[in-house]
C-alpha positions in Angstrom: 66.4 -37.6 2.8 63.4 -36.6 0.6 63.4 -33.0 -0.1 60.8 -31.0 -2.0 62.2 -27.7 -3.6 59.3 -25.5 -4.5 60.5 -23.0 -7.3 62.6 -24.2 -10.4 64.5 -20.9 -10.9 68.3 -20.2 -10.3 68.2 -20.5 -6.4 66.1 -23.6 -6.4 67.6 -25.6 -8.9 71.3 -24.3 -6.8 69.3 -25.5 -4.2 68.3 -28.8 -5.6 71.9 -29.5 -7.2 74.1 -28.9 -4.0 71.2 -31.3 -2.1 71.6 -34.3 -4.8 75.3 -33.5 -4.3 74.3 -34.8 -0.5 72.7 -37.8 -1.9 69.1 -35.8 -1.1 65.9 -37.3 -3.2 65.2 -34.4 -4.7 61.3 -33.1 -5.6 61.3 -30.0 -7.6 57.8 -28.2 -8.3 57.6 -25.7 -10.6 54.4 -24.0 -12.0 55.9 -23.3 -15.6 57.6 -26.2 -18.3 61.1 -24.7 -18.3 63.7 -24.6 -15.7 65.4 -21.4 -14.8 63.2 -18.8 -13.4 62.9 -15.1 -14.4 66.4 -16.2 -16.0 65.2 -19.0 -18.5 64.7 -20.1 -22.1 61.7 -18.8 -24.2 61.4 -20.7 -27.6 60.5 -18.4 -30.3 61.1 -20.4 -34.4 61.4 -16.8 -35.7 64.7 -16.7 -34.1 67.9 -18.0 -35.0 68.3 -19.3 -31.2 66.0 -19.4 -28.6 65.6 -16.6 -26.7 66.0 -15.8 -23.1 62.9 -13.9 -21.2 65.2 -11.4 -20.4 68.8 -10.9 -21.9 71.5 -11.3 -18.8 75.1 -10.9 -18.1 77.2 -12.4 -15.4 80.6 -11.0 -14.0 83.6 -13.0 -13.3 82.8 -11.9 -9.9 80.2 -14.6 -9.5 82.4 -17.2 -8.4 79.1 -19.5 -6.8 77.7 -19.7 -10.0 80.8 -20.3 -12.4 81.9 -23.1 -9.5 78.3 -24.7 -10.0 78.7 -24.9 -13.3 81.9 -26.9 -13.6 80.6 -28.9 -10.6 77.9 -29.5 -12.9 80.1 -30.5 -15.9 79.4 -26.9 -17.4 82.5 -25.2 -19.1 82.0 -21.5 -18.4 84.9 -20.9 -21.0 82.4 -22.5 -23.7 79.4 -21.3 -22.9 80.4 -17.7 -21.8 82.3 -15.1 -23.9 84.6 -13.5 -21.4 85.3 -10.0 -22.1 87.5 -7.2 -19.6 85.2 -4.4 -18.6 84.7 -2.4 -21.4 81.7 0.1 -21.4 81.4 1.6 -25.0 78.6 3.7 -25.9 76.9 2.8 -29.5 77.4 6.7 -30.8 80.9 6.3 -30.0 80.9 9.6 -27.7 81.9 7.6 -24.5 84.6 4.5 -24.1 86.0 3.2 -20.5 87.9 0.2 -20.6 90.4 -1.1 -18.5 93.9 -2.6 -19.3 95.6 -5.4 -18.2 97.0 -4.8 -15.2 96.6 -5.9 -11.0 93.7 -4.8 -9.7 92.6 -1.9 -8.7 94.9 -0.5 -11.3 93.1 -1.7 -13.5 90.0 0.2 -12.6 92.1 3.5 -11.7 93.5 3.5 -15.4 90.4 2.5 -17.4 88.6 5.8 -15.9 92.4 8.0 -16.2 91.9 6.8 -20.1 88.1 6.7 -20.5 86.8 8.8 -23.2 83.8 11.0 -22.9 85.2 11.9 -19.3 86.6 15.3 -18.2 89.6 15.4 -16.2 87.3 16.7 -13.4 85.0 13.9 -14.1 88.0 11.4 -13.9 89.3 12.9 -10.6 86.0 13.0 -9.2 85.2 9.0 -9.7 88.7 8.1 -8.2 87.9 10.1 -5.2 84.8 8.5 -4.6 86.3 5.0 -4.9 89.5 5.8 -2.8 86.5 7.0 0.0 84.6 3.6 -0.7 87.7 1.6 0.1 88.6 3.6 3.1 84.9 3.1 4.5 85.5 -0.7 4.0 83.3 -0.5 1.1 80.0 0.4 3.6 78.8 3.7 3.1 75.9 4.5 5.5 73.3 1.8 5.1 70.6 4.6 5.0 71.9 6.0 2.6 70.6 6.2 -1.6 73.0 6.1 -4.6 71.8 9.9 -5.2 73.1 10.4 -1.6 76.3 9.0 -2.2 76.9 11.3 -5.1 75.9 14.2 -3.5 78.3 13.9 -0.4 80.9 13.3 -2.5 80.3 15.7 -5.3 80.2 13.4 -8.2 79.7 15.3 -11.6 76.8 15.4 -13.0 78.1 14.2 -16.6 80.2 11.4 -14.7 76.6 10.3 -13.1 75.2 10.7 -16.1 77.3 8.4 -18.1 79.1 6.0 -15.5 77.4 5.5 -11.9 74.0 5.9 -12.7 74.1 3.2 -15.7 76.0 0.8 -13.4 73.6 1.4 -10.5 70.7 0.6 -12.8 72.2 -2.3 -14.6 73.6 -4.1 -10.7 70.3 -3.0 -8.7 67.6 -2.2 -11.4 66.3 0.8 -9.2 66.4 4.3 -9.8 70.0 6.1 -7.9 67.9 8.3 -6.0 65.9 5.2 -4.6 68.7 2.6 -4.9 70.3 1.3 -2.1 74.2 2.9 -1.9 75.5 -0.2 0.5 74.5 -2.1 -2.4 75.9 -0.7 -4.7 79.3 -0.4 -3.1 79.3 -4.0 -2.5 79.1 -4.7 -6.3 81.6 -2.2 -6.6 84.0 -3.8 -4.0 83.7 -7.2 -5.7 84.0 -6.4 -9.3 86.8 -3.5 -8.7 88.6 -4.3 -5.5 89.2 -8.4 -5.9 90.7 -10.0 -8.7 91.0 -8.4 -12.2 89.1 -11.2 -13.6 86.4 -10.5 -11.5 85.5 -7.1 -12.9 85.2 -9.3 -16.8 81.8 -9.1 -18.3 80.5 -12.7 -19.3 78.0 -12.9 -22.2 75.6 -15.7 -22.3 76.3 -17.8 -26.1 73.5 -20.0 -25.3 70.1 -19.5 -23.5 69.7 -19.2 -19.8 68.4 -22.5 -19.3 70.9 -24.2 -21.2 73.9 -22.9 -19.4 73.2 -25.3 -16.1 69.7 -25.0 -15.4 68.9 -28.1 -17.7 71.7 -30.3 -16.3 70.0 -29.9 -12.9 66.5 -30.8 -13.9 67.8 -34.0 -15.5 69.4 -35.2 -12.1 65.9 -34.5 -9.9 62.7 -35.5 -9.7 60.6 -32.3 -11.8 57.3 -32.0 -11.5 56.4 -28.9 -13.9 53.4 -27.3 -14.2 52.4 -28.1 -10.6 51.5 -25.2 -8.6 52.1 -25.9 -4.8 49.0 -24.6 -3.2 49.5 -26.0 0.2 52.2 -25.6 2.8 52.6 -26.9 6.0 56.1 -26.9 7.9 56.9 -28.7 11.2 59.7 -29.4 13.2 59.7 -32.7 11.7 59.1 -32.3 8.4 57.1 -30.4 5.4 53.6 -31.1 3.8 53.5 -29.9 0.5 50.2 -30.1 -1.2 49.5 -32.8 1.2 52.9 -34.8 0.5 54.9 -35.2 3.4 58.7 -34.5 2.9 61.2 -34.5 5.6 62.3 -30.9 4.3 61.9 -28.4 1.7 63.3 -25.1 0.2 60.6 -22.5 -0.5 62.3 -20.8 -3.6 59.9 -18.6 -4.9 58.9 -14.7 -5.2 58.5 -13.3 -1.5 54.6 -12.4 -2.4 54.3 -16.4 -2.9 56.3 -17.3 0.4 54.3 -14.5 2.1 50.9 -16.6 0.7 52.5 -19.8 1.3 53.3 -19.1 5.1 50.9 -16.9 5.9 48.7 -19.2 7.7 51.8 -20.8 9.7 53.5 -17.6 10.2 50.6 -15.3 11.7 50.0 -15.1 15.2 53.4 -16.5 15.8 56.6 -15.0 17.6 58.0 -14.7 13.8 55.3 -13.1 12.2 58.1 -10.3 11.7 59.2 -12.8 9.3 55.6 -12.6 7.1 55.6 -8.9 7.5 59.1 -8.9 5.7 58.0 -10.6 3.2 55.0 -8.4 2.5 57.1 -5.9 2.6 58.8 -6.0 -1.0 58.5 -3.6 -4.0 59.6 -4.7 -7.5 61.2 -3.1 -10.9 60.4 -4.5 -14.6 62.6 -4.9 -17.2 62.2 -5.0 -20.6 63.8 -6.8 -23.2 63.3 -6.3 -27.0 64.4 -8.9 -29.6 65.0 -7.9 -32.9 65.7 -10.5 -35.6 66.8 -8.2 -39.0 66.4 -8.8 -42.7 70.1 -8.8 -43.3 73.7 -9.8 -41.1 74.3 -6.0 -39.6 76.7 -6.3 -36.4 78.0 -4.2 -33.6 81.3 -3.1 -33.0 81.2 -4.2 -29.8 78.6 -7.6 -28.6 77.5 -5.2 -26.0 77.4 -1.5 -26.0 75.5 1.1 -23.7 72.7 3.3 -25.3 71.7 7.0 -24.3 68.4 7.4 -22.4 65.7 10.1 -23.7 62.4 9.3 -21.7 60.7 11.9 -23.0 61.0 10.2 -26.4 60.7 6.9 -24.9 63.8 6.2 -25.4 64.6 3.6 -22.4 67.3 1.6 -24.0 70.4 1.5 -21.9 72.3 -1.8 -23.3 72.4 -3.1 -26.7 73.7 -6.9 -27.1 74.8 -8.1 -30.5 72.8 -12.0 -30.3 74.1 -12.9 -33.7 77.4 -12.8 -32.6 76.7 -14.1 -29.2 75.2 -17.1 -30.5 76.9 -18.2 -33.6 73.7 -19.5 -35.0 72.2 -16.7 -37.4 73.8 -15.5 -40.7 71.0 -12.6 -40.3 71.0 -9.6 -37.5 70.2 -10.4 -33.8 69.9 -7.7 -31.3 68.8 -7.5 -28.0 68.0 -4.1 -26.5 67.7 -4.1 -22.4 66.0 -1.4 -20.3 65.8 -1.8 -16.7 63.8 0.4 -14.2 61.2 0.1 -17.3 58.2 1.4 -15.4 57.4 4.3 -17.5 58.1 2.0 -21.4 55.4 -0.5 -19.6 52.8 1.7 -19.7 53.3 2.9 -23.3 51.7 0.8 -26.0 53.5 -2.1 -27.3 54.2 -1.1 -30.7 54.8 2.4 -29.8 57.5 1.1 -26.9 59.0 -0.9 -29.7 59.1 1.6 -32.3 60.8 4.2 -29.7 63.4 1.8 -29.3 63.4 1.0 -32.5 64.6 5.0 -33.2 66.7 4.9 -30.6 69.1 2.9 -31.8 68.9 3.4 -35.0 69.5 7.3 -34.4 73.0 6.3 -32.2 73.7 4.1 -34.8 73.8 6.6 -37.3 76.0 8.9 -35.4 78.7 6.3 -34.8 78.2 5.9 -39.0 77.6 2.5 -39.1 75.1 1.2 -42.0 70.9 1.9 -41.9 69.6 -0.6 -39.6 67.8 -3.3 -42.0 64.3 -4.0 -42.2 63.2 -5.5 -38.8 61.5 -9.2 -39.6 60.8 -9.9 -35.9 60.3 -7.6 -33.2 59.8 -9.7 -29.9 59.0 -7.2 -26.4 59.1 -9.3 -22.7 58.2 -7.3 -20.2 59.2 -9.0 -16.6 56.9 -6.9 -14.7 58.4 -8.1 -11.3 62.1 -8.8 -12.5 64.0 -8.1 -9.5 63.1 -6.5 -5.7 63.6 -2.7 -5.6 67.0 -2.2 -3.5 66.0 0.2 -1.4 68.1 1.1 2.1 66.9 -0.2 5.1 65.4 -3.6 3.4 64.9 -5.8 5.9 65.3 -9.3 3.7 64.9 -13.0 5.6 68.0 -14.8 6.5 67.7 -18.5 4.7 66.6 -20.0 8.1 62.9 -20.0 9.4 61.4 -21.2 12.6 61.3 -25.0 11.2 64.5 -26.4 11.0 62.6 -28.7 7.7 61.9 -25.5 5.8 64.8 -22.9 4.3 64.1 -20.1 2.3 66.2 -19.4 -0.9 65.7 -16.4 -3.5 67.8 -13.6 -4.7 65.5 -11.5 -2.2 66.8 -13.3 1.0 70.2 -11.5 2.7 72.7 -12.7 0.4 74.8 -9.1 0.5 74.4 -8.7 -3.5 71.1 -6.8 -5.3 68.8 -9.3 -7.4 71.2 -10.8 -9.6 71.5 -14.1 -10.7 74.7 -14.9 -8.3 72.8 -13.5 -5.6 70.3 -16.6 -6.3 72.4 -19.3 -6.5 74.2 -18.1 -3.6 71.1 -18.5 -1.7 70.2 -21.9 -2.8 73.7 -23.2 -1.7 72.8 -21.3 1.3 69.4 -22.7 2.2 70.8 -26.4 1.1 73.3 -25.6 3.9 70.8 -24.7 6.1 69.0 -28.1 6.0 71.6 -30.0 5.8 73.7 -28.6 8.6 70.1 -29.0 10.6 70.1 -32.6 9.4 73.0 -33.3 11.2 72.4 -31.5 14.3 
């Protein structure tokens, strides 16, 4: 079977890997020059190791991603730093650390012994987890995370220090807009399953090197080849006037809508077109810093306290030099989710505000002063993820044509716009095509 995959992000390459395993002849069309999509390598000679276009983490619950890596000969234990669930603020005012107990006891113990939370906060958090478990982790689908917090009377300090950072990190959507159902799904898979599912996995290599590079070597890649015409039918798909037996469309929904507009308009499936056009998006900003001297964090990943009025929009701080082990100098990455406000600031003003945020909170913790910054590189992915709002109609992988499947973290994966969702959607898209082929 001759198959086209349009888009070399994690969804498209997961589909390509599964199709290749089934002996399909796979051609991947990618407008860019690097595999990985919105989670890819960016070459920057001034840094000790290649950067990513945005700092990402994985979780132990990302079972499909980890299994795919192993099938491709990539050892997660060698490429990812695995750490038990531990949330530590840079200013040392907050610490939540899960002990080595069976789930869900490890999560309960982490909350009970957390530093920076009152007894009232801790009991309220446990009450919320118990309530979610009793409803099978399925709150009303029209609720926001803020609605969930209000209904279960979660104190403001608890929301500020635990629930809001987790919501923004997982859904890249503010709590007053974010889907409670998707937030509950993330909590379910990290706190209610195997204890190792809540582990945080920090990449020690660039995101393309984790596994996308391997798939790119196994299939035919057409870098710089933008797909401008897509014509599906029951018997095959024409891609830029080239005929394929089947195709996986693994691009953002707005691009998918444009490519399928003529085929879907004035058909019974026009609802799919409307669904593709209905997505809104949220940005993520990542500030990469190369320092003039070595400077280490107490933890490889730490929380930052926000102060939006001062432009202090950073939520997480990563010690890149420690993760990659390739630079004797200090290298940091500051991550800002839901970064619309930061994205509207002048570039240097945004960088200066984030530097001040890190310096002030490090000083509060008694850490040495931040060395001078040699290089500062700010990446802003304006459409990093879809806005994970309640009631969003997310398309399935199937389309009206047996020869075409959709893939992307925005399809109906049950997850927000995370890497595991992208991988699962790609594998499902490949499964759709292979099953229809057999039928």
